[in-house]
C-alpha positions as CSV (number, residue, x, y, z in Angstrom):
1,M,137.0,124.5,89.6
2,K,133.4,124.2,90.6
3,K,131.5,121.2,89.2
4,L,128.7,122.4,87.0
5,R,125.2,121.2,87.6
6,F,122.5,121.0,84.8
7,L,118.8,120.3,84.9
8,V,117.6,118.5,81.7
9,S,113.8,118.7,81.2
10,L,112.4,116.3,78.6
11,T,108.8,115.8,77.3
12,T,108.2,112.1,78.1
13,N,110.0,108.9,79.0
14,D,108.1,106.7,76.6
15,N,109.4,108.0,73.3
16,D,112.6,106.6,71.8
17,Y,114.0,110.0,70.8
18,Q,113.5,111.4,74.3
19,I,115.1,108.3,75.8
20,E,118.1,108.9,73.5
21,Q,118.1,112.6,74.5
22,A,118.5,111.5,78.1
23,L,121.3,109.1,77.2
24,S,123.1,111.8,75.2
25,A,122.9,114.2,78.2
26,E,124.2,111.6,80.6
27,Q,127.1,110.6,78.3
28,M,128.2,114.2,77.7
29,A,127.9,115.0,81.5
30,R,130.2,112.1,82.3
31,R,132.7,113.1,79.6
32,L,132.9,116.7,80.8
33,G,132.7,115.9,84.5
34,T,129.4,117.7,85.2
35,E,126.3,116.7,87.1
36,V,123.0,116.2,85.3
37,Q,119.5,115.8,86.7
38,I,116.9,114.6,84.2
39,V,113.2,115.2,84.7
40,Y,110.2,114.2,82.4
41,A,107.1,116.3,82.0
42,D,104.7,113.5,80.9
43,N,103.7,115.6,77.9
44,D,102.2,118.3,80.2
45,A,103.4,121.9,79.9
46,I,102.2,122.8,83.4
47,T,104.2,120.0,84.9
48,Q,107.2,121.0,82.9
49,S,106.9,124.7,84.0
50,T,106.5,123.6,87.7
51,Q,109.5,121.3,87.6
52,I,111.8,123.9,86.1
53,L,110.6,126.7,88.4
54,K,111.1,124.6,91.5
55,A,114.7,124.0,90.5
56,I,115.3,127.7,89.7
57,Q,113.7,128.8,93.0
58,A,115.7,126.3,95.1
59,A,118.3,127.4,97.6
60,E,121.4,128.8,95.9
61,D,123.6,125.8,96.6
62,K,120.9,123.5,95.1
63,R,120.1,125.4,91.9
64,P,121.4,124.2,88.5
65,D,123.9,126.3,86.7
66,A,121.8,125.9,83.6
67,V,118.5,124.4,82.3
68,V,118.4,122.4,79.1
69,F,114.8,121.7,78.0
70,E,112.7,120.4,75.2
71,P,109.3,122.3,75.4
72,V,106.1,120.3,75.6
73,G,103.5,123.0,74.7
74,G,103.1,125.7,72.1
75,T,105.4,128.1,73.9
76,A,109.0,127.7,75.1
77,L,108.1,129.0,78.7
78,P,109.1,132.6,78.3
79,Q,108.2,133.5,81.9
80,V,110.3,130.6,83.2
81,A,113.1,131.6,80.9
82,R,113.1,135.1,82.3
83,A,113.1,133.8,85.9
84,A,116.2,131.6,85.1
85,A,118.0,134.6,83.5
86,S,117.2,136.8,86.6
87,A,118.7,134.1,88.8
88,G,121.8,134.0,86.6
89,I,121.0,130.5,85.4
90,G,121.8,129.4,81.8
91,W,119.0,128.5,79.4
92,A,119.2,126.1,76.4
93,V,116.0,125.4,74.4
94,L,115.9,122.2,72.3
95,N,114.1,121.7,69.1
96,R,112.1,124.9,69.2
97,D,112.5,128.5,67.9
98,A,111.9,130.6,71.0
99,A,111.2,134.2,69.9
100,Y,112.5,135.6,73.3
101,I,116.1,134.3,72.9
102,P,117.6,137.3,71.2
103,E,116.1,139.7,73.8
104,L,117.1,137.5,76.7
105,R,120.7,137.2,75.4
106,K,121.0,141.0,75.7
107,S,120.0,141.2,79.3
108,S,121.2,137.8,80.8
109,S,124.6,137.4,82.4
110,A,124.2,133.6,81.8
111,P,124.3,131.9,78.3
112,V,121.0,131.7,76.4
113,F,120.7,129.8,73.1
114,G,118.7,127.2,71.1
115,V,119.9,123.9,69.7
116,S,117.5,122.4,67.2
117,S,117.0,119.8,64.6
118,N,116.2,121.4,61.2
119,H,112.5,120.4,61.3
120,L,111.7,122.0,58.0
121,E,114.5,120.0,56.3
122,I,113.4,116.8,58.1
123,G,110.0,117.3,56.5
124,R,111.5,117.9,53.1
125,I,113.5,114.7,53.4
126,Q,110.3,112.8,54.3
127,G,108.5,114.4,51.3
128,R,111.3,113.1,49.0
129,Q,111.0,109.7,50.6
130,F,107.3,109.6,49.8
131,A,108.1,110.6,46.2
132,A,110.7,107.7,45.9
133,L,108.4,105.1,47.4
134,L,105.3,106.2,45.4
135,P,106.7,107.3,42.0
136,H,103.3,107.2,40.4
137,G,101.5,109.1,43.2
138,G,99.0,107.8,45.6
139,A,97.5,108.4,49.1
140,I,99.2,108.7,52.4
141,L,98.0,108.4,55.9
142,Y,100.2,111.0,57.7
143,I,100.5,110.9,61.5
144,Q,101.5,114.3,62.8
145,G,102.6,115.4,66.2
146,P,100.6,117.8,68.4
147,A,98.8,120.7,66.7
148,E,100.5,123.4,68.8
149,N,104.0,121.9,68.4
150,S,106.3,123.9,66.1
151,A,108.4,120.9,65.3
152,A,105.3,119.1,64.0
153,K,104.2,122.1,62.1
154,E,107.6,122.6,60.4
155,R,107.9,118.9,59.5
156,A,104.5,119.0,57.9
157,L,105.4,122.2,56.0
158,G,108.6,120.7,54.7
159,M,106.9,117.5,53.6
160,Q,104.2,119.4,51.7
161,E,106.9,121.5,50.0
162,T,108.7,118.4,48.5
163,K,106.0,115.8,48.0
164,P,104.7,115.5,44.5
165,S,101.2,117.0,43.8
166,N,99.9,113.5,42.9
167,I,100.4,112.3,46.4
168,H,97.4,113.1,48.6
169,V,97.7,113.3,52.4
170,T,95.2,112.5,55.2
171,V,96.4,113.8,58.5
172,L,95.9,112.2,62.0
173,R,97.2,113.7,65.2
174,A,99.1,112.0,68.0
175,Q,101.5,112.9,70.8
176,W,104.9,111.6,69.7
177,T,104.3,108.2,71.4
178,E,103.5,104.7,70.1
179,E,100.4,104.5,72.4
180,S,98.9,107.8,71.2
181,A,99.3,106.9,67.6
182,Q,97.7,103.5,68.2
183,R,94.7,105.3,69.8
184,A,94.4,107.8,66.9
185,L,94.4,104.9,64.4
186,R,91.8,103.0,66.4
187,S,89.5,106.0,66.4
188,W,90.1,106.6,62.7
189,L,89.3,103.0,61.8
190,K,85.9,103.4,63.5
191,L,84.9,106.1,60.9
192,S,83.0,105.0,57.8
193,T,85.4,107.0,55.7
194,S,88.3,104.8,56.7
195,Q,86.6,101.8,55.3
196,R,86.6,103.4,51.8
197,A,90.1,104.9,52.1
198,A,92.6,103.7,49.5
199,V,95.9,104.3,51.3
200,D,99.3,103.5,49.7
201,L,101.7,104.4,52.5
202,V,101.6,105.3,56.2
203,G,104.0,108.1,57.1
204,A,104.6,109.3,60.7
205,Q,106.6,112.2,62.1
206,D,108.4,109.9,64.3
207,D,109.3,106.2,64.4
208,S,107.3,105.3,67.6
209,M,104.1,106.7,66.0
210,A,104.7,104.7,62.9
211,V,105.0,101.5,65.0
212,G,101.9,102.5,67.0
213,A,100.0,102.8,63.7
214,R,101.1,99.3,62.7
215,K,100.0,97.9,66.1
216,A,96.5,99.4,65.6
217,F,96.2,97.6,62.2
218,E,97.5,94.3,63.8
219,E,94.4,94.4,66.0
220,L,92.0,94.1,63.1
221,T,90.0,90.9,63.2
222,N,89.3,90.8,59.5
223,E,92.3,88.9,58.1
224,S,92.3,90.3,54.6
225,E,91.9,93.9,55.9
226,R,94.7,93.3,58.4
227,E,97.0,91.9,55.7
228,R,96.2,94.8,53.4
229,W,97.2,97.4,55.9
230,L,100.3,95.6,57.1
231,K,101.6,95.2,53.6
232,L,101.8,99.0,53.1
233,P,105.2,100.8,53.5
234,Y,105.6,102.6,56.8
235,T,108.0,105.5,57.3
236,G,109.0,107.5,60.4
237,C,111.6,109.9,61.7
238,D,114.3,110.0,64.4
239,G,116.1,106.9,63.1
240,L,117.9,106.0,66.3
241,P,120.2,102.9,66.0
242,K,118.3,100.6,68.3
243,T,114.8,101.5,67.1
244,G,114.2,103.3,63.8
245,Q,117.4,102.0,62.1
246,S,116.8,98.5,63.4
247,W,113.2,98.6,62.2
248,V,114.3,99.6,58.7
249,R,116.7,96.6,58.6
250,T,114.0,94.2,59.7
251,G,111.5,95.6,57.3
252,L,109.1,97.0,59.9
253,L,109.7,100.5,58.4
254,A,110.4,101.2,54.8
255,A,112.4,104.3,55.7
256,T,113.3,106.7,58.5
257,I,115.3,109.9,59.0
258,Y,118.2,110.0,61.4
259,V,117.8,113.0,63.7
260,P,120.8,113.2,66.0
261,P,120.0,113.8,69.7
262,N,121.1,117.3,70.8
263,T,121.1,117.4,74.6
264,G,124.8,116.5,74.7
265,Q,125.6,119.3,72.2
266,A,123.7,121.8,74.4
267,I,125.6,120.7,77.5
268,E,128.9,121.0,75.7
269,M,128.0,124.5,74.6
270,L,127.0,125.5,78.1
271,V,130.3,124.2,79.5
272,Q,132.2,126.2,76.9
273,A,130.2,129.3,77.9
274,L,130.3,128.9,81.7
275,Q,133.7,127.4,82.3
276,H,135.7,128.7,79.4
277,R,133.9,131.9,78.8
278,N,133.5,131.2,75.1
279,P,130.5,132.9,73.6
280,Q,128.0,130.6,71.9
281,P,125.8,131.2,68.8
282,E,122.2,132.1,69.3
283,R,121.1,128.9,67.4
284,A,122.9,125.7,66.4
285,L,121.4,123.1,64.1
286,T,121.9,119.4,63.8
287,V,121.9,117.6,60.4
288,A,119.3,114.9,59.5
289,V,119.8,112.2,56.9
290,S,117.5,109.7,55.1
291,I,117.8,106.0,56.0
292,P,118.2,104.3,53.6
293,S,119.5,107.1,51.3
294,L,117.0,108.5,48.8
295,A,119.0,106.8,46.0
296,E,118.6,103.4,47.7
297,L,114.8,103.8,48.3
298,K,112.9,101.4,46.0
299,P,109.3,102.0,44.9
300,R,106.7,99.9,46.8
């Protein structure tokens, strides 16, 4: 039987969830006896498009049997998806609702589907965490992912849906990395409005951005200001064992949300479709959970 070859395209190699995505792909590939090549787009949609197209247009014996990718930009590369389908290459989109999937499934001989975290539900869980941590209401500094990113939009929507009306949110934007959140906070701290801001909690859409925010506050030279910011509860998402969950145990974060990596699941689905001819659903969802549980969260 032919050894299947997969290309896995991830957004960046300096985000703990993306690193876990790569690990998940490698572990599943070893378990199923497939080959996997992992490339990173450095948070650049053009780079990602170019990397994937290069693989699709390679000589037939060098092409992947399928592409598994987590989109960087606002679109899920519809033109590249069609090029893959035309070449008979499978296509699995991670953590994004790609509108072209139903149409492509009708015309492609290769498997096409999406595997996603339920970002709306992740946002709802975070809104409930805010409610548990601030039972009397308050103000939150909320660090959101890129404006054009659908996961960031859905997490924000879910959070707004479940947070109480007496919790007010100030939004800052970052790029899913610790460094980008640190830069965003540095810029915000230079504004006169930040000096007057009464903030009760710092919530981020992923753990690395929550830690980046903490690092920005650690740089403050005024000791009382620094202490005030660092005493606040910080929350994130992703909740991976070595990062988010560990940071909750040590008190660096008050809470996180465990979001299981899904590259391995996508590879397993592709193997089922390509080797065993088992049809796969158009969309599969992973299940996120609060850490600690909402019942265990204590007001801060």
